[in-house]
C-alpha positions as MATLAB code, in Angstrom:
seq = 'MTTLVVVTCFFFVWSANPVHGVLTLVVVGLALAGLLLREALEFPALLIVLVYVGAVTVLFIFVVIMVNLRATPVSYLTAESYTVWGLLSFTVLGSFSNLAGGVVSNPVVLAVPHVEAHLNLATLGFLLYGTERVYAVFLVGLVLFIAMIAAICLSLVGGENYRTQEFYSQIRRSNAVFTLSTKSL';
ca = [
    -109.525  -83.889  140.026;
    -109.708  -80.158  140.542;
    -108.639  -79.542  136.967;
    -111.326  -81.935  135.754;
    -113.966  -80.044  137.755;
    -112.872  -76.667  136.364;
    -112.588  -77.887  132.762;
    -115.976  -79.610  132.795;
    -117.532  -76.498  134.349;
    -116.290  -74.522  131.353;
    -117.662  -77.204  129.025;
    -121.002  -76.991  130.848;
    -121.194  -73.222  130.423;
    -120.195  -73.229  126.758;
    -122.087  -76.293  125.538;
    -124.629  -75.450  122.848;
    -126.471  -78.769  123.121;
    -128.495  -79.100  126.353;
    -127.922  -82.860  126.538;
    -124.159  -82.327  126.439;
    -124.586  -79.712  129.160;
    -126.398  -82.207  131.374;
    -123.749  -84.866  130.764;
    -120.965  -82.450  131.692;
    -122.962  -81.574  134.815;
    -122.879  -85.281  135.720;
    -119.102  -85.319  135.264;
    -118.758  -82.185  137.425;
    -120.785  -83.772  140.225;
    -118.899  -87.059  140.129;
    -115.503  -85.346  140.016;
    -116.464  -83.090  142.915;
    -117.657  -86.109  144.888;
    -114.348  -87.846  144.172;
    -112.493  -84.765  145.352;
    -114.483  -84.757  148.592;
    -113.968  -88.500  149.079;
    -110.232  -87.979  148.717;
    -110.425  -85.543  151.622;
    -112.343  -88.152  153.714;
    -115.629  -86.227  153.598;
    -118.028  -89.030  152.778;
    -121.312  -87.383  153.703;
    -121.018  -84.279  151.466;
    -119.729  -86.490  148.647;
    -122.711  -88.826  148.896;
    -125.035  -85.847  149.217;
    -123.666  -84.362  145.983;
    -124.019  -87.682  144.172;
    -127.567  -88.293  145.395;
    -128.954  -84.774  145.105;
    -127.119  -83.175  142.206;
    -126.075  -86.088  140.050;
    -129.097  -88.219  140.849;
    -132.132  -86.036  141.254;
    -131.316  -82.729  139.579;
    -129.655  -84.285  136.549;
    -132.542  -86.690  135.998;
    -134.890  -83.711  136.253;
    -132.839  -81.805  133.666;
    -132.820  -84.805  131.337;
    -136.598  -85.205  131.581;
    -137.091  -81.488  130.918;
    -134.792  -81.666  127.889;
    -136.656  -84.719  126.586;
    -140.105  -83.226  127.213;
    -139.354  -79.790  125.773;
    -137.481  -81.215  122.756;
    -134.905  -78.460  122.609;
    -132.707  -78.125  119.603;
    -129.090  -77.056  119.639;
    -128.973  -73.307  120.133;
    -126.811  -71.336  117.745;
    -123.908  -69.415  119.208;
    -124.770  -66.363  117.089;
    -126.585  -64.751  120.009;
    -123.212  -63.897  121.565;
    -122.303  -60.353  120.609;
    -119.271  -58.218  121.358;
    -120.988  -56.762  124.415;
    -121.673  -60.188  125.869;
    -118.056  -61.229  125.263;
    -116.966  -58.112  127.125;
    -119.243  -58.867  130.066;
    -118.146  -62.514  130.196;
    -114.495  -61.488  129.961;
    -114.797  -59.002  132.824;
    -116.705  -61.494  134.933;
    -114.198  -64.299  134.354;
    -111.275  -61.922  134.992;
    -112.865  -60.897  138.303;
    -113.442  -64.504  139.366;
    -109.918  -65.569  138.407;
    -108.515  -62.538  140.234;
    -110.377  -63.463  143.392;
    -109.100  -67.042  143.106;
    -105.530  -65.817  142.709;
    -105.904  -63.574  145.776;
    -107.282  -66.507  147.736;
    -104.488  -68.812  146.605;
    -101.874  -66.161  147.390;
    -103.243  -65.770  150.904;
    -103.212  -69.515  151.520;
     -99.652  -69.982  150.299;
     -98.267  -67.001  152.199;
     -99.933  -67.961  155.490;
     -98.466  -71.212  156.913;
    -101.124  -71.392  159.646;
    -103.861  -71.936  157.046;
    -101.913  -74.815  155.483;
    -101.891  -76.741  158.781;
    -105.513  -77.871  158.581;
    -106.237  -80.735  160.992;
    -107.757  -83.885  159.583;
    -111.424  -84.570  160.034;
    -111.936  -86.382  163.310;
    -113.502  -89.830  163.469;
    -116.664  -88.707  165.266;
    -117.742  -86.703  162.213;
    -117.614  -89.748  159.974;
    -120.555  -91.082  158.001;
    -121.075  -94.100  160.261;
    -121.318  -91.943  163.375;
    -123.669  -89.556  161.636;
    -125.865  -92.477  160.625;
    -125.886  -93.789  164.186;
    -126.859  -90.368  165.515;
    -129.685  -90.024  163.001;
    -131.001  -93.596  163.039;
    -129.486  -95.060  166.200;
    -131.184  -97.128  168.850;
    -132.406  -94.053  170.718;
    -134.480  -92.803  167.814;
    -135.697  -96.030  166.256;
    -139.352  -95.319  167.109;
    -139.128  -91.842  165.593;
    -137.761  -93.335  162.367;
    -140.623  -95.856  162.253;
    -143.135  -93.066  162.926;
    -141.723  -90.923  160.108;
    -141.819  -93.928  157.775;
    -145.446  -94.578  158.722;
    -146.391  -90.936  158.082;
    -144.700  -91.058  154.661;
    -146.488  -94.318  153.852;
    -149.876  -92.817  154.804;
    -149.116  -89.730  152.699;
    -148.261  -91.933  149.713;
    -151.489  -93.932  150.073;
    -153.481  -90.683  150.412;
    -151.930  -89.279  147.226;
    -152.850  -92.457  145.344;
    -156.421  -92.371  146.682;
    -156.822  -88.708  145.734;
    -155.716  -89.422  142.182;
    -158.280  -92.249  141.804;
    -161.382  -90.200  142.591;
    -164.398  -91.286  140.538;
    -167.610  -89.478  139.658;
    -169.471  -88.191  136.636;
    -166.410  -86.344  135.347;
    -164.288  -89.462  135.648;
    -163.289  -90.540  132.150;
    -162.425  -94.108  131.302;
    -161.066  -95.558  128.138;
    -163.559  -97.441  125.969;
    -161.491  -99.911  124.027;
    -164.260 -101.391  121.876;
    -165.561  -98.058  120.634;
    -162.039  -96.963  119.764;
    -161.088 -100.016  117.720;
    -164.356 -100.973  116.030;
    -164.574 -100.647  112.281;
    -167.372  -98.055  112.158;
    -165.055  -95.410  113.631;
    -162.407  -95.934  110.983;
    -161.701  -93.113  108.570;
    -160.925  -94.113  105.004;
    -159.505  -91.856  102.337;
    -159.753  -92.785   98.696;
    -157.633  -91.320   96.007;
    -159.387  -90.793   92.655;
    -156.118  -90.819   90.736;
    -155.433  -94.457   91.534;
    -158.885  -95.584   90.337;
];
């Protein structure tokens, strides 16, 4: 899983097509969530899936569709940019190797206790939405419902500047534009 995350991160950075970049970002998020689920960390895994894979990726896809980006050529990379990227990647890999060397050489760090049961997703859900706070949850839901209704009412404001669509005037024959070619006559 870790190898999949690292490889798809490299594919994300080097993809010339923005749609392929977004799809590799989805794979990175799902692989990272799987890695966290393997370590019994359900809440961060679900948070990554909902926030990054769900919301941010959909936002990226809509931006790519709306902007209509084309594949960018790789000719913008010059020797100077390769040098900067090489130094940056060498620095990051060096810091990872120092971190891995410290973990392997220190046996105390390897003895990480497992996550206790009271930090599980079910307990977190009970603490957030349990019987003690049920009225607060209903109150927050009511406030969000009122805010949604207010946003809809604000968008439907009428007046003299309010424009409606006039179907008959748009489709009647007198508004049609005809072009005649003299060569065909």
